[in-house]
N, C-alpha and C positions, 0 to 999 in steps of 0.2 A: 504619415499614415494616419488615416481616420478610421476608427473602428467602433462598432456598436458595443463591443465587449470591452469593459474597462481593463480586464486583465491582459487582453491582447495588446491594448494600447500601452499599458505599463511595461510589458515585455519589449515592445518596440522601442520605448524610451530607454529601457535598460541596455538594449543593444547599442544605443548611442551614448552609453555611460552616464546616464542621468541617475545620480545617487538618490535624489528624492523619490523618483519613480521606484527605485529598488526598495527603499524603505517602505513605501506604500504597498508594494507587492508582497513584501515580507509580512507586514501587518495583516494583510487580507488573506494570505494563504498559509501562513505558518501553522495555525491551529489545525487545519485539515491535514497538512503534511505530517505534522508531529503525531497526530492520532494514527495515521497510517503506519508510521515508523514504530510507534509504540505497540501496535498490534503485531507487527512483524518481528520485533526484537523482544518484546515483553520486558524491556529494561529501559527505565526513564533516562538514565545517564547515556546509554548508547543511542537512544532515540534522539536526544538533544544533540549529541555529537554528530550523528548522521544528518540531522536537519541543517546544522551549520555547514557541514561539508556539501550538502545538497544545494544550499543557496549560493555557495561559492561557484559550484558548477553552473547553476542557473545564470549567475552574473557573467561567467565566462562564455556561456553558450547561448545567451539570449538571442543573438542574431541568427541562430540556427532554427529557432521556432518557426513553424509554418502553420498558420491558422487553418489552412485547408485540410491539414492532416489530423486535426483534433483540437480539443479544448485546451486552453493554457494549463488548467489544473491537472488535466490528464498527462500532458507533456511533463510537467514538473513532478507529478506523482511517479512517473516512470523513471525519472532521474533518481529520486530518493529511494525508490524501491530497488533499483539495480544496485545502488550503493549498499543497501542493507543486505541484499542477496550476496554480493561480492564479499562483504565482511563475514557473513555467516559461512560461506564456502571456504574462506581463508582460515576459519577457525578462531577469529578474533571475537569470540563471545564465550560465555560460560558454557561448559559442557552440559549436556542434558543431565538432569538429576542433581546438578550443583545448584544449591540455593543459597542466597544471602539471607540476612535476617528478615528482610521484607518478604522474601519468598516463603520462608518458613511460617511467617505470620499469616500469609494468605492461605497456606495449607491448614493451619490451625483454625482460622476463621471459617474455612469451608467445611470443617468437621471431618477432614480426611485423615486417615492414618497413612503412614509412609507407603504401605503397599498400594493403597487406593490412589495415592498421589502418583506413584510410578505408572500405574495403569493409565491414568489421565495423560501423563507425559507421553507415553507410548502411543496413545490414540492421537494426540496432537501431532506427533511425528509422522504417523501414518497418513493423516489428513494432509499435512504439508507435502509429503511425497506425492500423493495422488493429485493435489492441486498443481504441482509442477508438471504433471503429465498432460495437463490441458493446454490447448492453444492459448496464446497470450490474451487475445480479446475476450474469448469466452470466460477465461479465468478471471479477468478483471471484472466482467459482468457479475459473476458469482460472488466475488469478494465484495463488490460494492453493494450488491443486493443483501447479502447475509451478514456482513460485518458493519456496513454503513447504514443499512436499512432503507436503501433506495427502492422505490417502486419500479415496475417495468417501464412506466412512462418516463420517470426521472432518469433511469438507465439509458433509455433511447436518446434522451436529450444530452446527457453527459457524455455518452460515447459517440454521439452524432451518427446514429444508425437507426434504421427503421424499427418500429416497435416489434413487428413480427420476427425480425432477425434476432433482436435481443431476447425475446421470449423463447425462441428456438435454442439459442445459445445456453440459456439458463436451464431449460428442460433437459437438453442433451448432456450438458455438463454434470447436472445432478445425477443423471443415469450413469454416466461414466464414473463419477465419484462413488456411487453406491456399489458398482461392480468392483472398482479398485479396492475399496475398503473391505469388501467381502473377501477379497483375496489376500488382504494384508495380514501379516502374522500377528 
């Protein structure tokens, strides 16, 4: 398979069990995927564990990747994202409000008292619930725009969708989030 996209080519070689291709794929994509997992889990150790588990899945399922359905990084991102969501749903994470030493240090650095920290945690939880209510592609567009800083043009390219579609997704999703957060307790 000959491809213009080096990641697509690496995934195709991984499907043929090419370990060097897998190592190159890991080097090129792990920083982005780790960043995504860190934002989802807010825990470096969990993000690192999920990243390793995610790359095992990528290795096992590399033959399932279909370039016509999206970019390689999007496909890989969905794998690690689903792993993180599954782990959070199973409760294999710290309960809300439970902080380790690093967490308390962040609270102190932010100048928040415990009550203010609790309000921030509750707002984060409400935002996460509202985001889950969005359709997958529009949600991905919002997350990439606001957490990764992608422009509308970069979003359109990353999601392989027309610019107008991406702009509409972001606009409508922000309206839905605003409505949902207005209703949140």
